[in-house]
Kinemage of the C-alpha trace (Angstrom):
@kinemage 1
@onewidth
@group {chain A} dominant
@subgroup {mainchain}
@vectorlist {calphas} color= white
{ca unk a 1} P -21.094 -11.790 -25.771
{ca unk a 2} L -18.995 -11.245 -22.372
{ca unk a 3} L -18.011 -8.844 -20.052
{ca unk a 4} L -14.770 -8.012 -19.806
{ca unk a 5} L -13.080 -6.273 -16.777
{ca unk a 6} L -10.211 -3.526 -17.702
{ca unk a 7} L -7.493 -3.646 -14.697
{ca unk a 8} L -8.823 -0.374 -14.406
{ca unk a 9} L -12.401 -1.115 -13.625
{ca unk a 10} L -11.439 -3.762 -11.359
{ca unk a 11} L -9.060 -1.966 -9.341
{ca unk a 12} L -11.572 1.376 -9.089
{ca unk a 13} L -14.384 -1.172 -8.445
{ca unk a 14} L -12.022 -2.365 -5.796
{ca unk a 15} L -11.282 1.644 -4.100
{ca unk a 16} L -15.727 1.646 -4.012
{ca unk a 17} L -15.699 -1.205 -1.599
{ca unk a 18} L -13.650 -0.528 0.673
{ca unk a 19} L -14.161 2.838 1.022
{ca unk a 20} L -18.012 2.084 1.315
{ca unk a 21} L -17.185 -0.497 3.764
{ca unk a 22} L -14.922 2.283 5.670
{ca unk a 23} L -17.082 4.304 6.003
{ca unk a 24} L -21.069 2.774 6.013
{ca unk a 25} L -20.507 -1.406 6.229
{ca unk a 26} L -19.419 -4.373 4.648
{ca unk a 27} L -22.909 -4.850 4.187
{ca unk a 28} L -23.151 -1.939 1.927
{ca unk a 29} L -19.644 -2.218 0.418
{ca unk a 30} L -20.961 -5.959 -1.271
{ca unk a 31} L -24.567 -4.471 -2.167
{ca unk a 32} L -23.102 -1.981 -4.627
{ca unk a 33} L -20.529 -3.795 -5.890
{ca unk a 34} L -23.071 -6.055 -7.070
{ca unk a 35} L -25.117 -3.514 -8.034
{ca unk a 36} L -22.744 -2.703 -10.210
{ca unk a 37} L -21.867 -6.573 -11.571
{ca unk a 38} L -25.399 -6.998 -12.339
{ca unk a 39} L -26.239 -3.128 -13.635
{ca unk a 40} L -23.799 -5.051 -16.565
{ca unk a 41} L -25.600 -8.137 -17.196
{ca unk a 42} L -27.672 -6.104 -19.728
{ca unk a 43} L -24.705 -5.220 -21.944
{ca unk a 44} L -24.423 -8.667 -22.954
{ca unk a 45} L -28.369 -8.907 -24.939
{ca unk a 46} L -28.209 -5.009 -25.154
{ca unk a 47} L -24.724 -3.491 -25.693
{ca unk a 48} L -25.734 -0.640 -27.305
{ca unk a 49} L -27.954 0.017 -24.326
{ca unk a 50} L -25.883 2.535 -22.379
{ca unk a 51} L -25.491 6.579 -23.697
{ca unk a 52} L -21.762 7.727 -25.401
{ca unk a 53} L -19.637 8.914 -23.037
{ca unk a 54} L -19.196 12.922 -24.924
{ca unk a 55} L -16.127 13.081 -22.428
{ca unk a 56} L -14.387 10.593 -24.188
{ca unk a 57} L -15.576 11.144 -27.712
{ca unk a 58} L -11.703 12.387 -29.127
{ca unk a 59} L -10.754 8.936 -28.342
{ca unk a 60} L -13.273 7.486 -31.327
{ca unk a 61} L -13.716 4.345 -29.291
{ca unk a 62} L -17.216 5.056 -28.757
{ca unk a 63} L -17.119 4.527 -25.004
{ca unk a 64} L -20.476 4.031 -23.115
{ca unk a 65} L -21.387 4.191 -19.914
{ca unk a 66} L -24.608 3.329 -17.768
{ca unk a 67} L -25.025 4.860 -14.624
{ca unk a 68} L -25.630 2.581 -10.879
{ca unk a 69} L -26.092 4.916 -7.565
{ca unk a 70} L -23.373 7.733 -7.765
{ca unk a 71} L -21.030 5.567 -10.229
{ca unk a 72} L -20.935 5.610 -13.873
{ca unk a 73} L -20.075 2.117 -16.071
{ca unk a 74} L -17.608 3.113 -18.481
{ca unk a 75} L -17.874 1.075 -21.357
{ca unk a 76} L -17.022 -0.586 -24.823
{ca unk a 77} L -17.547 -2.889 -27.643
{ca unk a 78} L -14.393 -4.689 -28.255
{ca unk a 79} L -14.321 -7.741 -30.148
{ca unk a 80} L -14.470 -10.710 -26.936
{ca unk a 81} L -17.262 -8.851 -26.003
{ca unk a 82} L -17.990 -5.408 -23.684
{ca unk a 83} L -14.666 -4.110 -21.768
{ca unk a 84} L -15.356 -2.831 -19.144
{ca unk a 85} L -13.014 0.326 -18.725
{ca unk a 86} L -13.602 2.266 -15.329
{ca unk a 87} L -15.955 3.384 -12.410
{ca unk a 88} L -16.103 6.774 -11.850
{ca unk a 89} L -18.194 8.697 -9.418
{ca unk a 90} L -20.705 11.236 -10.615
{ca unk a 91} L -19.948 13.884 -7.875
{ca unk a 92} L -16.254 14.230 -9.153
{ca unk a 93} L -15.733 17.031 -11.077
{ca unk a 94} L -16.488 15.432 -15.060
{ca unk a 95} L -12.849 16.525 -16.487
{ca unk a 96} L -11.640 13.954 -14.449
{ca unk a 97} L -13.361 11.084 -17.040
{ca unk a 98} L -10.736 11.735 -18.807
{ca unk a 99} L -7.451 12.633 -17.681
{ca unk a 100} L -4.694 9.716 -18.138
{ca unk a 101} L -2.803 9.908 -15.277
{ca unk a 102} L -6.155 9.840 -12.720
{ca unk a 103} L -5.154 6.338 -10.332
{ca unk a 104} L -8.605 3.967 -8.550
{ca unk a 105} L -9.553 6.525 -5.471
{ca unk a 106} L -11.748 7.120 -3.257
């Protein structure tokens, strides 16, 4: 099983990194990014370890999530492995997670 990052998730993580680099420090931003990457590693052996993301249930793609700090790592299983679809800041309104026009932002 391998971890695959969608373009959207990669861009979300990049924006998170840049934001924390700007408001905190490069060290903190790097640590946060590393922690998010490390959290996804458990999915290689335990793809069902995350909870089902109820807000995305209507998509019928069985999205799940892991939480690391203030961020939800949204993913789903595909035949090629685990697809990370989003990194979502949990301090936002949860309904925004399903907003198709949402673009990665700080």
